[in-house]
C-alpha positions in Angstrom: -44.5 48.6 78.8 -44.7 52.0 79.8 -42.0 54.7 80.1 -41.8 54.1 83.9 -41.3 50.3 83.8 -38.8 50.9 81.2 -36.4 53.6 82.9 -36.7 51.1 85.8 -35.6 48.3 83.6 -32.9 50.3 82.1 -31.6 51.4 85.2 -31.7 47.5 86.5 -30.0 46.3 83.5 -27.3 48.9 83.5 -26.4 48.4 87.0 -26.5 44.6 87.4 -25.2 43.7 83.9 -21.7 44.2 85.7 -22.6 44.4 89.0 -22.0 40.8 90.3 -25.9 40.2 91.0 -27.5 39.0 88.3 -29.4 40.8 85.9 -31.5 38.3 84.3 -32.9 37.4 87.9 -33.4 40.9 88.9 -35.3 41.1 85.5 -37.5 38.4 86.5 -38.0 39.0 90.1 -38.6 42.6 90.6 -42.0 42.5 88.1 -43.3 39.6 89.6 -43.2 41.6 93.0 -44.5 44.7 91.3 -46.6 42.6 89.7 -45.7 44.5 86.5 -48.3 43.0 83.6 -46.0 43.0 80.5 -44.5 39.5 79.3 -40.3 39.1 79.0 -41.1 36.7 76.7 -43.2 38.6 74.3 -41.7 38.8 71.2 -42.8 42.7 70.9 -40.0 42.7 74.1 -36.8 41.9 72.3 -36.4 45.1 71.0 -36.5 46.7 74.2 -34.1 44.0 75.4 -31.7 44.6 72.2 -31.7 48.1 72.9 -30.9 47.5 76.5 -28.2 45.1 75.2 -26.8 47.1 72.7 -26.6 50.3 75.7 -24.5 48.1 77.9 -22.4 47.0 75.0 -21.2 50.3 74.1 -20.3 51.4 77.5 -18.0 48.6 78.3 -16.4 49.6 74.9 -16.3 53.1 75.6 -14.6 52.3 79.2 -12.6 49.6 77.6 -11.6 51.1 74.4 -7.7 51.6 75.6 -7.3 48.0 76.9 -8.7 46.5 73.5 -6.8 49.6 71.2 -3.2 48.4 73.3 -4.7 44.9 72.7 -4.7 44.6 69.0 -1.7 47.4 68.5 0.4 44.9 70.6 -1.4 41.9 68.3 0.2 43.8 65.1 3.6 44.3 67.2 3.6 48.3 67.6 5.3 47.6 70.9 7.9 45.3 70.1 8.2 41.6 70.3 7.3 40.7 74.0 4.5 42.7 74.3 2.8 41.2 70.8 3.1 37.8 72.0 1.5 38.6 75.3 -1.6 40.8 73.3 -2.2 37.6 71.1 -1.8 35.9 74.5 -4.7 37.6 76.1 -6.6 37.6 73.3 -6.8 34.1 72.8 -7.6 33.6 76.2 -10.7 35.9 75.6 -11.3 33.6 72.9 -11.0 30.3 74.5 -13.4 31.4 78.0 -16.5 32.6 75.6 -16.1 28.5 74.1 -17.9 27.2 76.7 -20.6 29.5 77.3 -21.1 29.4 73.0 -21.4 25.6 73.4 -23.5 25.4 76.7 -25.6 28.2 75.7 -26.1 26.3 71.9 -27.7 23.3 73.8 -29.4 24.0 77.0 -29.9 27.5 77.3 -34.1 27.4 75.8 -33.8 24.6 78.1 -32.8 26.1 81.3 -34.4 29.1 81.5 -38.0 27.8 80.6 -37.4 25.1 83.5 -35.8 27.9 85.7 -37.2 31.0 84.4 -39.5 31.6 87.0 -39.4 34.1 89.6 -39.5 31.9 92.0 -36.5 30.3 90.7 -35.0 33.2 89.9 -35.3 34.3 93.0 -33.4 31.2 94.8 -30.8 31.0 92.0 -30.2 34.8 93.4 -29.9 33.6 97.2 -26.9 30.8 96.0 -25.6 33.3 93.8 -24.9 35.1 96.9 -23.6 31.8 98.5 -21.2 31.1 95.2 -19.8 34.6 96.4 -19.1 34.1 99.7 -17.9 30.8 99.5 -15.3 32.0 96.9 -14.5 34.9 98.8 -13.6 32.6 101.4 -11.9 30.1 99.6 -9.5 32.3 97.8 -7.2 32.8 100.6 -6.2 29.3 100.2 -5.4 29.5 96.4 -3.9 33.3 96.0 -1.1 33.4 95.0 1.6 35.6 97.2 3.1 36.9 94.0 0.4 39.0 91.8 -0.8 36.9 89.0 -1.1 39.2 85.6 -3.9 38.3 83.0 -0.6 37.8 80.4 0.2 34.6 83.0 -2.7 32.8 82.9 -2.8 29.3 80.7 -5.5 28.2 78.3 -6.8 25.7 80.9 -7.2 29.0 83.4 -9.1 30.6 80.8 -11.4 27.2 80.2 -12.1 26.6 84.0 -13.3 30.6 83.7 -15.4 30.3 80.8 -17.0 27.4 82.6 -17.8 29.3 85.4 -19.5 31.8 83.0 -22.3 29.0 82.0 -23.7 29.5 85.3 -25.4 32.9 83.8 -27.7 30.5 81.8 -29.5 29.8 85.2 -31.7 33.0 85.7 -30.8 34.6 89.2 -26.6 33.6 88.6 -24.9 35.7 88.0 -22.8 36.2 84.8 -20.0 38.4 85.9 -20.0 37.1 89.4 -19.5 33.8 88.5 -16.7 34.8 86.1 -14.8 37.1 89.1 -14.8 33.6 91.1 -13.4 31.8 88.8 -10.8 34.7 88.0 -10.4 35.2 91.7 -9.7 31.0 92.2 -7.2 31.0 89.4 -5.2 33.3 91.3 -5.9 36.7 90.2 -6.8 39.5 92.5 -10.2 41.6 92.3 -9.1 44.1 89.7 -7.6 41.8 87.0 -10.7 39.1 87.9 -13.1 42.2 87.2 -11.1 43.2 84.3 -11.0 39.9 82.5 -14.7 39.3 83.0 -15.4 42.6 82.0 -13.3 41.9 78.9 -15.4 38.9 78.3 -18.4 40.2 78.4 -17.6 42.2 75.3 -17.7 39.3 72.4 -20.9 38.1 74.9 -23.0 40.7 75.3 -22.6 41.9 71.1 -23.2 38.3 70.1 -26.4 37.9 72.4 -27.8 41.4 71.0 -27.1 39.9 67.0 -28.8 37.1 67.7 -31.6 38.7 69.5 -31.4 41.3 66.6 -32.0 38.4 64.1 -34.7 36.8 66.5 -37.2 40.0 65.8 -36.3 40.4 62.1 -40.0 39.4 60.8 -41.3 41.1 64.3 -43.2 44.3 64.1 -41.8 47.4 66.0 -44.1 50.0 67.6 -42.4 53.2 66.6 -43.9 54.5 70.1 -42.2 51.3 71.9 -39.0 52.1 69.7 -38.4 55.4 71.3 -38.7 54.2 74.8 -36.4 51.3 73.7 -33.9 54.3 72.7 -34.6 56.0 75.8 -33.9 52.8 78.2 -30.5 52.1 75.8 -29.2 55.5 76.9 -29.8 54.9 80.2 -28.8 51.5 80.8 -26.1 52.5 78.8 -24.9 55.5 81.1 -25.7 53.6 84.0 -23.7 50.5 82.7 -20.4 53.0 82.2 -21.1 54.5 85.7 -21.1 51.2 87.4 -18.0 49.7 85.3 -16.0 52.5 86.9 -17.4 52.6 90.4 -16.7 48.7 90.5 -13.2 48.8 88.9 -12.1 51.3 91.5 -14.1 49.3 94.3 -11.6 46.0 92.8 -8.6 47.7 93.4 -9.4 49.1 96.8 -10.6 46.4 98.7 -9.0 43.3 97.3 -9.3 41.3 100.7 -13.4 41.3 100.7 -14.7 42.7 97.6 -17.5 40.5 97.0 -18.8 39.8 100.5 -21.3 42.9 100.4 -22.7 41.7 97.1 -22.9 38.6 98.4 -25.1 39.4 101.8 -27.8 41.3 99.1 -28.0 38.6 97.0 -28.6 36.1 99.8 -31.3 38.9 101.8 -33.0 39.9 98.7 -33.1 36.3 96.8 -34.4 34.5 100.1 -36.7 37.2 101.0 -38.2 37.2 97.6 -38.7 33.4 97.7 -40.4 33.6 100.8 -42.9 36.6 99.3 -43.6 34.7 96.2 -44.5 31.4 98.4 -45.9 32.6 101.9 -47.0 36.3 101.2 -50.9 36.3 100.7 
């Protein structure tokens, strides 16, 4: 992989991992459209992938460190008994929401990505990702409550519901953040609360994926030149993810009534156009 390709992939990872537009779908579709020759499934690609995920994970930790600190301190009773119960409840919800993805991923991830991992399939699922975002945006008006639901008001059933939405991301082209935000919206959360829960959920999921990928490459010889490129890409990915998170949290607070619609139309246009190009372009 050239330095230029690595930087493009890092920018793509940093932005699309948090934006509801599917980082995996873009990572599959864009190289095929540009006729890049490297293989995403090549074992030598693993170090690069690990570093990209590490950059994204660090960015999320930097942005939400106050949330994590408050939750941990609250769980140990630093702010009184009521806050302790709320903090423990939110931490339980985050853990519970990751369970469906762990089970489904362990059983079906390899099969799903081998069957649907082509660029054409990813483009089609990217289109359906847009449809999902648009449909949920239309439906939420019938389920959102007049009183604001906070994270602490979610139940275990709500957390599992949102967690099942996270499983959509095993289909390349369907966004993890988009699906979990949609799940939160359908449980009555506003966009900013749904996004916050989605990003807090993402932290353990991305760390687990990074550890798993790092374990896979324990016997893989690492080219020092490629490792230098991967380190630079990790920094670019992390900075981009940090900026993306800051933008999205502000954006969702300001545009609660229609926040997902622009991403929905983008996914439908980009996914549909890419699918047509794969099938009809000379």
